[in-house]
C-alpha positions, 0 to 999 in steps of 0.5 A: 036777361036781368039788367044787373047780370048784363052789367056784371057781364060787361064789367067782367069783360072790361076787367079781362080786357084791361088785364089782357092789355096790361099783361101784353103791352106793359107787363106791370105785374102788380096792376095785372094781378089787381085786374085779374083779381077784379076779373075773378071777383066779378066773374064769381059774382056773375056766377052767383047771380046766375045761380040765384036767378036760374037755379041751375045745378051746373052753375052751383057745381062751377061755383063749388069747384071754384070755392074748393080751388080757392080754399085749397090755395088758401090752406096751401098758402097758410101751410107754406107760410108756417113752414117758412116761419119755422125754417126762419126761426130755426135759422135765426137761432144761430144769429147774434141777437144783441146790439153789442155786436152791431157797429153803426157806420156812416154817422156819429154815435151821438147823432142818429138822424144821418144815414146809418148803415148797420153792419156786423163787426 
């Protein structure tokens, strides 16, 4: 086995172990998401290196399936983002968009360096 493939296998297993430990013991979602992303990226690098070195069709098929899944997730995310932006633009038309209707509470009108809460009248 090539030494860089062995390093990728070790890194992949380390990222997976760190993700699993954080998720089971502390349940820190942001760190767990980062560790899972690192696991997936090193695993994808490992599969690409296997495909380059050994030219196996099964590896190419697996990389293609992972790529199609990632493309589906990306396109679905963009679709949902556009839908939520359209819904938000429709609902914000009914809101007041002038600062004349805001009231500044918690500080004087001359000094805005204090803590200021903006509420509707």
